[in-house]
C-alpha positions in Angstrom: 32.6 3.1 -30.6 32.3 -0.7 -31.3 34.2 -1.4 -28.2 32.4 1.0 -26.3 29.0 -0.6 -27.2 30.3 -4.1 -26.5 31.6 -3.0 -23.1 28.1 -1.4 -22.3 26.3 -4.6 -23.4 28.7 -6.6 -21.2 27.8 -4.5 -18.2 24.0 -4.1 -18.7 22.0 -6.7 -17.2 20.4 -9.5 -19.3 16.7 -9.6 -19.3 15.4 -13.0 -18.2 13.5 -13.5 -21.5 13.7 -17.4 -21.3 12.1 -17.3 -17.5 9.6 -15.1 -18.9 8.5 -17.3 -21.9 8.5 -20.3 -19.1 6.2 -17.9 -16.8 3.8 -17.3 -19.8 3.4 -21.0 -20.8 2.3 -21.5 -17.1 0.1 -18.4 -16.6 -1.5 -18.4 -20.1 -3.1 -21.9 -19.9 -3.9 -21.5 -16.2 -5.7 -18.2 -17.0 -8.0 -19.6 -19.6 -8.5 -23.0 -17.9 -9.4 -21.4 -14.3 -11.5 -18.5 -15.9 -13.4 -21.1 -18.2 -14.1 -23.4 -15.3 -15.5 -20.8 -13.3 -17.6 -19.7 -16.2 -19.0 -23.2 -16.9 -19.9 -23.8 -13.2 -21.7 -20.5 -12.9 -23.7 -21.4 -16.1 -24.7 -24.5 -14.6 -26.2 -23.0 -11.7 -29.9 -21.8 -11.7 -30.8 -18.4 -10.7 -27.4 -16.5 -10.6 -28.1 -13.2 -9.3 -27.0 -9.9 -10.7 -26.0 -6.6 -9.0 -26.9 -3.4 -11.2 -27.9 0.2 -10.3 -30.8 1.9 -12.2 -28.5 4.5 -13.7 -26.5 1.9 -15.5 -29.3 1.5 -18.1 -27.9 5.0 -19.4 -24.6 3.7 -20.0 -24.0 3.7 -23.8 -22.7 0.7 -25.8 -19.8 1.6 -27.9 -18.7 -1.2 -30.1 -15.3 0.2 -31.1 -14.1 -0.2 -27.2 -13.9 -3.8 -27.8 -10.3 -3.0 -29.2 -9.0 -1.6 -25.9 -10.7 -4.2 -24.0 -9.1 -6.9 -26.0 -5.7 -5.2 -25.8 -5.1 -6.1 -22.2 -4.3 -9.6 -23.5 -1.4 -8.3 -25.4 -0.2 -6.0 -22.5 -0.4 -9.3 -20.2 2.0 -11.2 -22.2 4.4 -8.1 -22.9 4.4 -7.2 -19.2 6.6 -10.4 -18.6 9.2 -9.4 -21.2 9.5 -6.0 -20.0 11.1 -7.0 -16.7 14.8 -5.9 -16.3 15.8 -8.6 -13.8 14.6 -12.1 -12.3 13.3 -10.5 -9.1 11.2 -8.0 -11.0 9.8 -10.8 -13.3 9.0 -13.2 -10.7 7.1 -10.3 -8.6 4.9 -9.5 -11.8 4.2 -13.2 -12.3 3.2 -13.8 -8.7 0.9 -10.6 -9.0 -0.7 -12.0 -12.1 -1.1 -15.4 -10.6 -2.5 -14.0 -7.3 -5.0 -12.0 -9.5 -6.1 -15.0 -11.0 -6.5 -16.9 -7.8 -8.2 -14.1 -6.1 -10.7 -13.4 -8.7 -11.6 -17.1 -9.8 -12.1 -17.6 -6.0 -14.7 -14.9 -5.8 -16.4 -16.1 -9.2 -16.7 -19.6 -7.5 -17.9 -18.3 -4.3 -20.2 -15.5 -5.2 -21.3 -16.0 -8.9 -22.9 -13.0 -10.6 -24.5 -12.6 -14.0 -24.5 -9.6 -16.4 -28.1 -8.8 -17.1 -28.1 -6.3 -20.0 -28.8 -7.3 -23.6 -25.7 -6.4 -25.8 -26.7 -5.0 -29.3 -25.8 -6.9 -32.4 -22.6 -5.7 -34.0 -21.4 -6.2 -37.4 -17.8 -5.9 -39.1 -14.4 -6.2 -37.5 -16.0 -5.2 -34.0 -18.6 -7.7 -34.3 -15.9 -10.5 -35.1 -14.1 -9.5 -32.2 -17.3 -9.8 -30.0 -18.0 -13.3 -31.4 -14.4 -14.5 -30.7 -15.0 -13.2 -26.9 -18.2 -14.7 -26.6 -16.7 -18.2 -27.7 -15.2 -18.6 -24.3 -16.6 -15.6 -22.3 -20.1 -16.0 -20.9 -22.1 -13.4 -19.0 -20.7 -14.6 -15.6 -17.4 -14.0 -13.8 -18.5 -10.6 -12.8 -17.3 -9.3 -9.4 -14.3 -8.5 -9.2 -13.9 -7.7 -12.8 -10.8 -9.6 -13.8 -10.0 -7.1 -16.4 -9.9 -4.2 -13.8 -7.7 -6.4 -11.4 -5.2 -7.0 -14.3 -5.4 -3.4 -15.4 -4.0 -2.3 -11.9 -1.3 -5.0 -12.0 -0.3 -4.1 -15.7 -0.6 -0.5 -15.0 1.8 -0.5 -12.3 4.4 -2.7 -14.2 4.2 -0.4 -17.4 4.3 2.7 -15.6 7.4 1.9 -13.7 9.2 1.6 -17.2 7.7 4.8 -19.2 8.3 8.3 -18.9 7.2 11.5 -20.4 4.7 11.2 -23.1 4.7 7.5 -23.2 3.7 7.4 -19.9 0.7 9.8 -20.3 -0.3 7.6 -23.5 -0.1 4.6 -21.2 -2.6 6.3 -18.7 -5.0 7.5 -21.6 -5.1 3.9 -23.2 -5.5 2.0 -19.5 -8.3 4.5 -18.9 -10.0 3.4 -22.0 -9.7 -0.2 -21.0 -11.2 0.6 -17.7 -14.1 2.4 -19.5 -14.3 -0.6 -21.9 -15.5 -2.9 -19.3 -18.9 -0.9 -19.3 -19.3 0.2 -22.8 -18.8 -3.2 -24.2 -21.6 -4.6 -21.8 -19.3 -7.0 -20.1 -19.5 -5.9 -16.7 -21.9 -3.9 -14.3 -20.2 -1.0 -12.2 -20.1 -3.0 -8.9 -17.3 -4.9 -10.5 -15.0 -2.1 -11.0 -14.5 -1.1 -7.5 -14.3 -4.6 -6.5 -11.6 -5.1 -9.1 -9.7 -2.2 -7.9 -9.6 -3.4 -4.5 -8.5 -6.8 -5.6 -5.9 -5.3 -8.0 -4.1 -3.2 -5.4 -4.3 -6.2 -3.0 -2.3 -8.1 -5.5 0.4 -5.3 -5.8 0.5 -4.9 -2.0 1.0 -8.6 -1.3 4.0 -8.4 -3.8 5.9 -5.0 -3.5 9.1 -4.2 -4.9 10.6 -1.4 -2.9 10.0 -2.8 0.4 9.6 -6.4 1.8 6.3 -8.2 1.5 3.9 -7.3 4.3 3.7 -11.1 5.2 7.5 -11.7 5.5 7.6 -10.6 9.4 4.2 -11.7 10.1 4.0 -13.0 13.8 1.1 -12.9 16.3 1.3 -9.7 18.5 2.3 -10.3 22.1 1.4 -7.0 23.3 -2.3 -7.0 24.7 -2.6 -3.5 23.5 -2.1 -4.4 20.0 -4.9 -6.9 20.2 -7.2 -4.5 21.7 -6.5 -2.0 18.9 -6.9 -4.7 16.3 -10.3 -5.7 17.8 -11.4 -2.0 17.8 -10.4 -1.6 13.9 -12.0 -4.9 13.1 -15.2 -3.7 15.0 -15.3 -0.7 12.9 -14.6 -2.7 9.9 -17.7 -5.0 10.8 -19.9 -1.7 11.3 -19.0 -0.4 8.0 -19.7 -3.7 6.3 -23.0 -4.2 8.1 -24.0 -0.5 7.1 -23.0 -1.2 3.3 -25.2 -4.3 3.3 -28.1 -3.1 5.1 -28.3 0.3 3.4 -27.3 -0.6 -0.2 -27.0 1.8 -3.0 -24.2 4.4 -2.7 -23.6 3.0 0.8 -21.8 0.2 -0.8 -18.9 2.5 -0.8 -18.7 1.8 2.8 -17.0 -1.5 1.9 -13.8 0.5 1.0 -13.5 1.8 4.7 -14.5 -1.7 5.8 -11.6 -3.3 3.9 -9.3 -0.6 5.0 -10.0 -0.9 8.6 -9.8 -4.8 8.5 -6.4 -4.4 6.9 -5.2 -2.2 9.9 -6.7 -4.6 12.2 -4.4 -7.2 10.3 -1.4 -5.1 10.8 -2.0 -4.6 14.5 -2.7 -8.3 15.1 -0.1 -9.9 12.9 1.9 -7.7 10.2 3.2 -4.9 12.3 4.4 -1.6 10.8 5.4 -3.4 7.6 2.0 -3.9 6.7 1.8 -0.1 6.0 4.6 -0.4 3.4 6.2 2.9 4.4 9.3 2.8 2.3 12.8 4.6 3.0 11.8 7.5 0.7 9.0 8.4 3.5 6.2 7.5 1.4 3.7 4.6 1.6 3.7 2.4 -1.5 1.1 3.3 -4.1 -1.0 -0.1 -3.3 -0.9 0.9 0.5 -2.1 4.4 -0.1 -5.2 3.0 -2.2 -6.1 0.3 0.2 -5.6 2.3 3.3 -7.1 5.5 2.0 -10.1 5.9 4.1 -7.9 5.1 7.4 -5.2 7.3 6.2 -7.4 10.4 5.7 -8.9 9.9 9.2 -5.4 9.5 10.4 -4.3 12.8 8.9 -7.2 14.7 10.1 -6.8 13.4 13.4 -3.3 14.5 13.6 -4.2 17.8 12.5 -6.9 18.3 15.0 -5.0 17.0 17.9 -1.8 19.1 17.0 -4.0 22.4 16.0 -2.6 24.2 19.2 0.9 22.8 19.2 1.5 22.5 15.5 5.2 23.8 15.7 8.1 21.5 16.7 9.9 22.1 19.9 13.5 22.1 20.4 14.8 19.6 22.8 18.4 19.5 23.2 21.6 20.0 21.2 19.8 20.6 17.9 17.2 17.7 18.2 13.6 18.9 17.7 10.4 17.0 18.3 7.0 17.3 16.7 4.3 16.2 14.3 4.8 14.9 10.6 5.6 18.0 8.8 3.7 19.1 5.7 4.9 20.2 2.5 7.3 22.9 3.0 7.5 22.8 6.8 10.9 21.3 7.2 13.1 23.6 5.6 15.2 24.5 8.7 16.1 20.7 9.3 19.0 18.9 8.0 17.4 15.7 8.4 14.1 14.1 9.6 13.8 10.9 11.8 10.3 9.8 11.1 8.9 7.1 13.4 5.2 7.3 12.1 4.2 3.8 10.3 0.9 5.3 8.7 1.5 8.7 7.3 3.7 9.6 4.4 6.6 12.1 4.9 6.3 14.9 2.3 9.6 16.5 0.9 11.6 13.4 2.1 15.5 13.8 1.7 18.4 11.6 1.2 19.4 12.4 5.0 16.2 11.4 6.5 15.6 8.1 8.3 12.5 6.3 8.4 11.8 4.0 11.4 8.2 3.0 11.3 6.3 2.4 14.6 2.6 1.5 15.1 0.4 4.3 16.5 -0.9 4.0 20.2 1.5 1.3 20.9 4.5 1.5 23.2 7.8 0.9 21.0 9.9 -2.0 21.8 13.6 -1.7 23.0 14.9 -2.6 19.8 12.9 -0.1 18.0 13.8 2.7 20.4 17.6 1.8 20.0 17.2 1.8 16.3 15.7 5.3 16.4 18.1 6.6 19.0 21.1 5.6 16.6 19.3 7.2 13.7 18.7 10.4 15.7 22.5 10.4 16.8 23.9 9.8 13.4 22.1 12.7 12.0 22.4 15.1 15.0 26.0 15.5 14.1 25.2 17.1 10.8 22.7 19.9 11.9 19.2 20.4 13.0 17.2 17.2 13.3 13.3 16.8 13.5 12.1 13.5 15.3 8.4 13.1 14.4 5.3 10.9 14.4 1.7 11.7 13.6 1.3 14.0 16.7 4.7 14.4 18.0 3.4 13.2 21.6 4.5 9.5 22.1 6.3 7.6 19.5 8.7 10.5 18.5 8.9 11.4 22.2 10.0 7.9 23.2 12.7 7.9 20.6 13.9 11.1 21.6 14.0 10.1 25.3 16.0 6.9 24.1 18.6 9.2 22.3 18.9 11.2 25.6 19.6 8.1 27.7 21.9 6.2 25.2 23.9 9.4 24.4 24.4 10.1 28.1 22.6 13.5 28.0 19.9 12.1 30.6 21.4 9.6 33.4 17.7 8.3 34.1 14.4 7.8 32.4 12.6 10.3 34.8 15.5 12.9 33.8 15.0 12.1 30.0 11.3 12.6 30.4 11.5 15.8 32.5 13.8 17.2 29.6 11.1 16.3 27.1 8.3 17.9 29.3 10.1 21.1 29.6 10.5 21.3 25.6 7.1 19.8 24.7 4.5 19.6 27.7 1.9 17.8 25.7 3.8 14.5 25.4 2.2 11.3 26.3 4.6 8.7 27.6 2.6 6.1 29.7 4.1 3.0 31.7 4.6 0.9 28.7 6.9 3.5 27.1 8.7 4.1 30.4 9.1 0.3 30.9 10.6 0.1 27.3 13.0 2.8 28.0 14.1 1.1 31.4 14.7 -2.1 29.5 16.5 -0.3 27.0 19.0 1.2 29.5 19.3 -2.2 31.6 20.3 -4.4 28.6 23.8 -5.5 29.4 24.9 -6.1 26.0 23.6 -3.0 24.3 26.5 -0.6 23.0 26.0 3.2 23.9 24.8 5.6 21.2 27.5 8.0 20.2 26.8 11.2 22.0 27.8 13.3 19.1 29.1 16.9 19.2 27.2 18.9 21.9 26.3 22.5 21.1 27.6 25.0 23.7 
């Protein structure tokens, strides 16, 4: 048994505790120095504003919630030491660093003040409040750095915990979230802004997919710039309405931020900005940040396909349709998903995810990649090729497979095969041009045709 334990210890990766300690030595002083500087600068200003809703006066003061409020400092330090390897550690540290930079920048640019009077508290809880007030003045409000860190820390610990421990984590972190109000440290506006900033930090430094900025490049396709401008106009409209109407209309800042990020994807980041992973799902951060847009995209996909909801058989076991809902893909051995913005429910190990932007003609490189994925899976059984509607991106991918596998000698013949199977497809001149470029590329190797069904 001793030999077995020694062997297991040799195989198990060593946790980078020394590197974690170095990160903590950097992040700890930076946290207190930058936070204190922003607090002092706001305190020196005259007439710092407050944003509070009338109903917030009904929020109770619970002195005992200073305990979960303080506990986030403990989770902060431990989060660096639970990381299993150097990559995970650096990702966590960069998220914490980004959280500090984003929050403190907001504190400096838009200082706000907490406007309620906290009741006097005695005993242990009173002592904890006194220690807190020794360095934390009633400034540094939106976004709540507590909430920003709560998101970053919750994601880290939830990744490592299972079962009852994970539920205990959820419950305690919910208490931390509530405590920013019940300790009279923050107004409500600080919470949603903190959530937005927190998910932005996680989105910028993902773990199961490349960071969205790694393939950043200005779009060359004019259509992408047109769509970016349209989404940016929608973001501006939502932001204007939020500012003009106030009150509950301030929630319009969420779709404003969501649409602004969509515009960024079209202009610079490309499909990677949506963070659709190999398992067919968008990252948790992307699902939160893009939630208003994703809801609209899903509703749009269901409305446009209400009369053509079922996939259509194209040729030799390859089908064309929209992204299937739960339980709608049972007959297919594999799915080739080219939709960037919608998650693929019930994704399996045989599925392939090749994200492409909506309303934009795929590039020849994207089409070749999708065609290869179709050919590999078509040999194993029925394959569904899908996008949000099953009209354009997926149709172009199937057309590329028809051409490169020799099933269609020309682009026109490939389109004709598709129209016979699914008359509602929409392949415009940019799609046809990409398909012609694909077949004309002299250095391109043909896609294996696979076994044809008689």
